N, C-alpha and C positions, 0 to 999 in steps of 0.2 A: 616274105620280106626279101628283097634282092640280096644276094650274098655279098654284094659290094659294100654293104653297110657294115662290114666287118667291125669287130668290136672288142671291147675292153677286156681287160685281163682278169682271168679267173684262174690263172696259172697255179695258184697256190694249192688247189685241191689235188694236184697230181703228185707233187713232190715237196718235201720239206724245204729245200732251198727256194723254191718258187713261192712257198707260203709266205715267206718274209718279204718277198718282192711284190706280190700281186696287189698290194693296197697302198703303196706309198705315194702315188702320184698327186694326191690331193694336198700335200703339205708343202709349205714354202719356207723352210728354214726355222720355224719356231721351235722352241723347246717344249716338251711336255710339261704341262702345269697341272698337277693333280693335287693341289693343296686344299681342295674343297673350299675355296674362297666364296663367301656369299655374293649373290648378285649385287650390282651397284644400286639397284632399286630395292630398298628394304621393304619387307612385308608391312602392309598398313596395320597400324595399331587397332586391335579389336577385330581384325579380319578373321574369317572362319578358316580353320585348318581342315585340310582334307585328310585322307587316311594315312599319309606320311608327313612327317614334320619337315622333310626336305626332299629335294630331287636333284640328283647330280647329273648334269648335262655336259657331254663331251662334244667338241667340235674343233675345226682347224681355223687358224688365222688366215683365211683364204676367201677370195671373193665368191667362189662357188658355194661357200657356206654363209652367204649374206643373210639368210633368214636368222641364223643363230647370232651373227655379229650384230645385226640391227635390233633384233628382238631382245637381246640381253642388254645392249647398250641403252636402249630406250625404256627398259623395264616392262616391256609388253608381256613377256612370259610371267614375270612376277605379278603383274596385275591380275592375270587370270588365275594364278595359283593362290592368291590371298595370303594366308599366314604360313603356307607351305613354302619354305625358303628355296630359292634357286641357288645351287652351288655349281658354278661353271668350271670346267677343266679344258685346257687346250692341248692338242696333240699335233705332231708333224708327220705322222704316218698311220695308216690304217691298222697294221698289226698291233701297235701299242694301244690303240683305242679298243680294238676287239678284246685284247688281253684284259684291259681295264673293265670292260663290260662283263667278261666271263668271271673275273675275280670279285665283282661286286663293288669296284671302286667308282664306277659310274652306273647310272640306271638307263639313261637314254643317250643316243649319240647321233650326230649328223656325220655321214660317212659315205664314201663312194660305193658303187655297185659291186666291185670286185671283192673288197673285204666283207661286204654283206654276204655275198655268196660263200666266201671262204669260211666265215664264222658259222654259217648255217650248215654247210656240208661237212666240215671237219667235226662238228659236234653231233652229226647224224640228226640234224634238225631240232636239237634241244636247247640251243643257246639263245637264239634271238628271233625276233620277228621284225619285218619291215612294216612300219605303221603309217608311213606317209612319204611324200616326195618333198623336194626342196628346190632343186635347180636342174636345168637342162642346158646343154651346149657348152661353150667356152673352151673348145679345142680346135687348134688350127695347124695346118702345115705352112710354115714360113721358111723362106729360102734366100740364099744369096742371089740377087737378081743379075749379077755379073756372070754367074755360072749356070743358073737355071731360069729359063724364061717360059717354060711350058711344063705341063705335067709329065710329058714324055721325057723331058730332060732329066727327070729324077733318076732314071736308069743310069747306073754307073757312078752315082754320087754317094756321099757319106751323109746320112740323115740320122739325127739323134732322136731317141725316145727316152723317157725318164728312167726306165729299168726293164730288164728282161721280164716278160710276162705281165707287165703292169697294163693298166687300162689302155693307155695310148699306144703301147708297144704292140698289143694284140690288134688294135685298130689299124695301125700302119701295116703290120704283116698281112692282114686281110686285104687291105687296099692294094698292096703289092701283088698279092696272088691274083686279084681281080684284073690287074693289068697284064697278067700272063707271065710275070717275072718270077724267078725262083730265088728263094732265100732260105738258108738253113736257120730255123727259128732259134736254136740254141746259140750258135756261134755268131749269127747276124751276117754271115758271109754269103755272097751270091750276086745276083744282077744288081742289087742295091746293097751297100754296106750299112747295116743298122748298128749305130753306135749308141750303146746304153750310157746315158750321161745324166747325173743328178741335175734337176732343174736349177739348182743354185749355181752350178758351174757351167751350164750350157751356154749362157751369154759369153763367158770368157772363151769357151771353145769355139764359138762362132767368130769372135773377134780375132782369134789367133789363126783362123783358117783351117782348123783341124776337122771341122764339120762344114757341110755345104748347106745345111738346113736342119729343121727339127719339126717333129710332129708332137706338139706339146700343149698343155692346158694353159689357161690364163692364170696369172698375168705374165707368165714367161713368154708367151707368144708376142704380146704387145711390147714387152721389154726388148725382144729381138728386133721387132719392127722399128722401135725408137732408135735402134743402133744401126739401121740401114737395111735390115732384111725386108722382104716383100711377102705379103700374104698370098699364098698360091691356092689354098683350099681351106674352106671352113667345113669342118666335119658335119655340121648341121645339114649341109647339102647332100649328104649321103643317106639321110634318113627320111622316111615318109613323114610329111608334115614338119620337117626340119626340127624334130624333137627326139632327144634320147636322154636317158637319165644320167646325171653326173653326180648328184647328191641325193641320198635317201635319209629318212629318219628311222632309226632302229631302236628297239627296246629289249632288255633282257626279258625272257619269258617269265621268270620268277617275279620281277617287278610288275609286269603286265597283269599277272594273275592276282597279285596281292594288292595292287594299287591302281586299278583301272580308272578310278576317278581322277587320279593325278595325271595319268597318261592322257586322258581326255582334256584336262586343263592345259597341258603342254601343247597339245594339238590345237586347242583354241588359240593359244598364244602364237603358234606357227601360222595358222590361217589369218589371224589378225595382222601379224607382222607382214605377211606376204601381200595382203591387201594394201597396207600402208606403203610398202615399197612401190607397188604398182601405181598408187595414187600420188606419190611424192617422189618421183624418180630422182631429181637432183638432190633433194634433202637426204634421200636414202643412200645415195652414192657417197655423199659427204659423211653421213653417219657411219657407214661401213668402213670408210677410209680412216675415220677417227678411231674406230675400234681396232683396226689393224695397227695403227700407230701405237696405241696403248699396249697391244699384245706383243708386237714384234719390235717396237722401238723406232719404226720408220714407216711413214706414210708413202703411198705410191704417188709419183708425180703425175700431173694431168695427162701427159702424152702416153702414159701407160694405163692409168686408171680409166680414162674415158672410153677407149676402144674395148678394153677388157670388160667393162661394165655392160656395154652395149651387146656383147656377144653372149651374155648369160641371161637366160630366162628364168625368173623365179616363179615357182608354181607349187600347187598342193598335190597334184597328181603324181604318183610315183612312176608312171609310165611303165607299168609292169611288163607289157609286151616287149619293150626294148631290153629289159633285163634278160628275158629268155633268149632274145636274139643275140645279146652279148655273150651269153654262156655258149650258145651254139657256135658262134664264131671262134671262141677260144678252143672249143673242141676241134673244130675244123683246122685250126692252126697247129694242132698237136700239142697244145699246152694244158689241156684239161680233159680228164675222162668225163664222159657225159654225167652231169650231176642230177640228182633228184631234188627238184626245187619245190615240189608240192608242199604247201604249208609254210612257205617262207613269208607270206604276207598275212597280216590280220588288219584289214582296213575297216573293220567294224567301228572302232572308235572315231576314226577320221570321218567316215560317212555319216556318223551320228552328228558330228560337229558341223559338217557341210550342210546337212539337212536343216539343222537349226538356223543356219545362215541363209537358207533359201537357195543353196547352190546344188548342182547335180552331183550324184555319187560318182566315185572313181572306181575303176575296174581292176581286179587282181589278175586278169588274163588266165584264169583257171589255176592260179598258183596259191590260192588262199587256204587258210586253215579251215578244216571241216567244222 
């Protein structure tokens, strides 16, 4: 894979300060909600229970977590689980979701690649498995068109990323290196000034002129465009087949071992939801935005929702090869010691579900459990 595909942040595996940073890019200002509230779709009376009476699912109020947003909103997970109750919890950062998984507060989570790798490596491979994919794409470089009109113009400018060592930060640092420019990863100083800015405040930083652009996930990218920025690069264009993992499905190894039937039911719900999203694009977009409004108190306006939705691909495949590439890029950027990822995937339950659906199996890129 060309090194220009530089990638997402796994910085947390090298130092404790980065551990807290490496997984936050997926959240957009929501508060953690770990009240174990039951799913809106109650279990049908008389439905058969699986090996667990409930399953606690974590996710972010974020379009790249559309599978969870739509599947829970429409009751598609609950339908597959029968009398086993879905209890959703929302988070605004990867570290808090990993902490909840490790403590047993949630059983299954939708989460980005960086915290998935962090959780696995920091526990020496004992905390979690990646059991499926959910989304690809949804990351863009957007800039002030009055100051930047070409990719070469980025040199000497101030470009925001969500946090030091996070997914988009590593991707931008790698892209900068591929351009032949020098930047100190820790300070962000060099041929380009990398400004670490929370996604919630980046639009204000752009309006004030304190940054000239940003390498950010959706819907922040589309929000900046709605305020006058111009899309200069879609990160999908840096990847073979225009695909790279942005959201995984993880499970605690304990829950997977004790309740494999429940895990399979959740994955059936995920596959069913993803198919419904693909078959009902406009309705799915509306449903996701409705869920966002309920969770965060505010729906996305059309000029942000529409382009953001188009840039995200919902899928079942975890795109395992791109996870390894992302780890390699973080190592290359000096933000991660080479991790041992063998065993991070267990795609057996997903492939069982896909086979029953008549769909082809997905590959773990040699990183599957023995």
